[in-house]
Structures are given as C-alpha cells and as structure tokens.
C-alpha positions in Angstrom: 12.3 -36.5 14.1 10.3 -36.9 10.9 9.3 -40.5 11.8 8.3 -39.4 15.2 6.3 -36.5 13.7 4.7 -38.8 11.3 3.6 -41.3 13.9 2.0 -38.6 16.2 0.5 -36.2 13.5 -0.1 -38.2 10.2 -3.6 -38.3 8.9 -5.3 -41.8 8.5 -3.8 -42.1 5.0 -0.4 -41.4 6.2 0.0 -37.9 4.8 1.6 -35.5 7.0 -0.2 -32.1 6.7 1.7 -29.0 7.7 1.0 -25.3 7.7 3.2 -22.4 8.1 3.1 -18.5 8.4 5.2 -16.0 6.7 5.6 -12.7 8.7 6.9 -9.8 6.7 7.8 -6.5 8.2 9.1 -3.4 6.6 10.3 -0.1 8.0 11.0 3.4 6.9 12.6 6.4 8.3 13.5 9.8 6.9 16.9 10.6 6.0 18.5 14.0 5.5 19.5 13.2 2.0 15.8 12.6 1.1 14.3 15.0 -1.3 12.2 17.5 0.7 8.5 18.8 -0.6 8.2 22.3 -2.1 6.5 24.9 -0.1 2.8 25.3 -0.7 2.0 27.7 -3.6 5.4 27.2 -5.3 4.1 25.2 -8.2 5.0 26.5 -11.7 2.1 24.7 -13.4 -1.5 24.0 -12.4 -2.5 20.2 -11.8 -5.9 21.1 -13.6 -4.1 22.0 -16.6 -2.0 18.7 -16.6 -5.1 16.7 -16.0 -7.2 18.5 -18.7 -9.9 19.3 -16.3 -11.7 22.4 -14.7 -10.4 23.5 -11.2 -13.1 24.1 -8.7 -12.6 26.4 -5.6 -13.0 24.9 -2.1 -16.4 26.6 -1.9 -17.8 24.9 -5.1 -19.4 21.6 -4.9 -18.3 18.9 -7.3 -21.4 17.7 -9.1 -23.1 17.0 -12.5 -23.9 20.8 -12.7 -20.2 21.8 -12.5 -18.9 19.5 -15.2 
C-alpha cells in the first residue's frame, strides 16, 4: 500500500507528503452531586473588600472621576 501511495502521490523528489487533522470533542452535563451555587445576596463577605477596591452602584459610571 505504501509503495502504491508513493507512486501515485510522491513529490518530484520522492518525498511523500501527508497531512492529518485532529478532531477533539468534549462534553459536560450537570450531575446531582455537583455543588450548587448559593442564592443571590447570601454572601458573607464583599467582593470589593477582597479585591481592595471601591464598590460602585449600578447607577454609577465607572471612569476616572470615580477612582
């Protein structure tokens, strides 16, 4: 088979060039044993405190004047 392939598809210098493709697939599905997220508002600490930054309300525009 290799000889036949070489006769049919080899370059002028006799090299057989070949390419291949790799296909990879991954999947995920939730499971009942998976940790569930906490309810909104149930945090015991503020993210802004952990990041050492100032918390802005949704009405505030983030920009140079707000720090």
